[in-house]
N, C-alpha and C positions, 0 to 999 in steps of 0.2 A: 727868330724874334729877338734873340739877345743882341743882334746888331742894331736893332731899333732902339736900344736903351741909350746908346751913346749920344744921339741928338737931344736927349733929355738931360744931358750932363750927368748921367748916372755913373756911379763908381763901380769898381770891380765887384764890390759886395752886392750892388743893385743888379748887376748882370747875373751874378750867381743866384740871387733870389728869384729873378724872373725865369731863369733856366730851370731851377728846381721846382718852381710852381707848375711848369709845363708837365713835369713827369710825376708830380706828387699823387695825382689820382691813380696812376698805375700801381704805385706802391700801396696805397690805402684800399683801393676798391677793385684791384685786378681780379680777384677771385669772384667777387660779387657780380661784376660785369658779365663774366662768362655765364654764370647761372641765369641772370636776367635775360641775356641774349638767347639762351636755350628755351625760354618761355615765350618768346615773341617771334613774329614773322620777320624774316631777315631783311627783305627789300625795304619795307617802310622804315626800319631802323637805319639802314644805310642812307636812304634818301633824306630822312629828317635830320640826321646828324651832319650830313654834308651841307644842307641848306642852313642849318643853325650855325655851323662854323663860318659859312660865308657871311651871314649877318653879323656874327660876333667880330670877325676880323674887319668887316666894313665899318664898324663903329669906331675902330681905333683911329683911322685917318680923320674921321669926322670930329672926334674929340680933340685930336691934335690941331686941326684947323681952328677949333674954337678955343684953343689954349687951355683945355681942360684935362689933358692927358697927364697922369702922374705915374710914378713907379708903383704905388699901391694899387692904382686902378689897373695898370698893365698886369700886375700879378694876379688880380682877381679874374681878369679876362683869360689869362693863361691857365688858371685852375679850371675854369669853365670849359675852355678849349680842350684841355686834357681829358676831362670827363667825357666830352662828346667823341673825342678821338678814341678813347678806350672802348666805348660802346660800339663804335664803327669797326674797330679792329676785331672785337669779339664776334660781331655779327658776320663780317665778311669771311672769316675762316670757314664757317659752315655753310656759306651761301654758294661757294664754288661747286660743291658736289651736286647742287641742283642744276648747274649749267652744263656740266660735262659728265660723260659716263665714268664709272669707277676706273675703268682701264686707262682713261686719259688724265686721271688726277695728277699723277707725277709730272708729266710734261706740262700740264696746265699750271701747276704750282711753279715749275721752273720758269715758264714764260712770265708769270707775275713777278717772280724774283728778278728776272732780267730787266723787266720794265722798271721795277723799283730801283734797281742798281743804276740804270740810265738816268732816272730822275735824280738820284742822289748825286750822280756825277755832274750833271748839268745844272741842277737847281741852285746850289750855292753860288755858282758863278753868276747866274742870271740875277739872283737876289742881291749879291754884292755889287754888281754893276748898276742895278736899279737904285740901290741905296746911295751909291757914290754919285750917280749922275742926276737922279730925280728926287732923291730923298727917301727916308724910311717910310713915310705915310703912303707914298705911291707904290712902293714895293709891297707893302701889306695889302693895299687895295688890289693889286694884281693877284696876290695869293688868295684873297677872298673870291675873286672871279674864278679862279681855278676850282675852288670847292663848289661854286655855283654850277659850273659846267659839269662837274662830276655828279652832283646830285640830279641834275636834269637828265644826263645820259643814263644813269642808273634807273631812273624812273621809267625810261623807255624799254627796259628789258622785259620781255614777255616770257615768263617761265612760271610754272606752278610753284607757289610759295605758301603752302597751307601753314596754319599755326601748328607748331610742334605738339605732338601728342606725348603726354607723360607716361612713362612705363609704370605699371602697377607697383613695382618695387622701389621707385624713385622716392627719396626722402622729400617730405612736404615742405620743410623749412629751407630757406636760402642757405643758412649756415650749415645745415647737415648736407645739403646737396653740394655745396662748395667743398666741404670736407671729403665727401665721397669722390668728387672729381679729382681733388688733390691726391688722395690715396691711390686712385686708379693711375694717374700719370706717373707717380713715383714708384708704383708697383709694376709698371710696364718696362720690360727689358729694353725696348727700343726708344721709348720716350724719355726715360729718366736721364740719360746722359745729355741730350740736347736741352732738356729743361734746366738742369743744373748749369749747363754752359750759358744759357740765356740769363739766368740769375746773375752770373758773374759778369756777363756782357753789360747788362743794365747798370750794375753797380759801378764798374770802372768807367763806363761811358758817361755816366752821370757826373762823375768826378771830373773827367776830361772836359765835358761840355761846360761845366761851371767855371773852370779856371782858364780854359784855352782862349776863348774869345776876349776876355778882358786883358789877358797877357799879351796877345798879339796886337790888339787895338791900342791899349793904353801904355804898355811897356815897350813894345817893339815899334809902335807908331805906324803900323801898316794900315792901309786903307781897307774899307769894307770889301772892295773888289778883290784885293789880295787875299783876304781871309777866305773869300769864296773859292779862289783858285786852290788854296790848300785843302779845302774840303773836297774839291773836285778830284784831287789826287787820291783821296781815300775812296771816293766813289768809283774811280776807275778800277782800283784793286778789287772792290766788291763785284763790279760788273764782270771783270775777268774771271773771278771765281765762279760766278753764276753761269757764265757761258761755257767755261771749260768742263764743268761737272753738272750739267743740267739735271741729272737724275739722282744726284747724291742726297743722302739724308741731311748732310750739313746744309746744302742749299735750301732745303725745305724747313729748316729749323731756325730761321731767322727770327728776330724779335717780332716781326709782323705775324709769325705763326704762333708764337707763345708770348703775347704781351702780358707780362706779369703773371703768367700762368692763368690768364683770364679765360679759361675754358674748362669744361668738364668733359666727361666721356662723350656726351652727345655733341659737344662742340667741335670734336675732331672727326666726326663721322657724318655720313649723309643724313 
């Protein structure tokens, strides 16, 4: 989305603001999202957030065509998009155990990680090419269509998805449940290291995402397609890591598994 700022004559500061707006909900509401996801049926959350993101992204090219798209508007859209993505990430973590037996969770997580790596490797190149050849609004419209397809496909999944039952000892308030989940994660011998690593990953990746795109676009004068190629190289490295060690803990502890620690104990179990 940061690539879409340049057609609006945005500065490096504008690119940074839009990028930070995308991830702000993860920082502010990460723990709360995990608790809320624990109280809701997963599939409706996944479907509704996908469809809502499709609508939200679809409005961006419409506003651009009407010459009504501004940097503040784009920031507001990215905050809303980030909230929806946060809820989707929190819900999908605990939806997978409903689809596969416990014995297949590790290879299933590895397959998802490999798919995400392929998408990360190819997506930026496609996005950069679309922006360079057809313009940013069309690229965003294609992205909106992808979320629409995702929501429709998820809606076709036929699996038991009852509303989660709360344990008698579970704290009643969201704040207390979030605190309990946080204490459980940091008290777990296997989960604490990847959780801390994910914190560091988000922090430094946010810094990189804020300064990288304006630097290569505005300072180095590279095209959007060239920027996509550089992102592809990073995706290839991630894809290689996921394929070479499909059963490793590192492969299962990506930011998609621990988005801002937005999960409690129930969020990482069936």
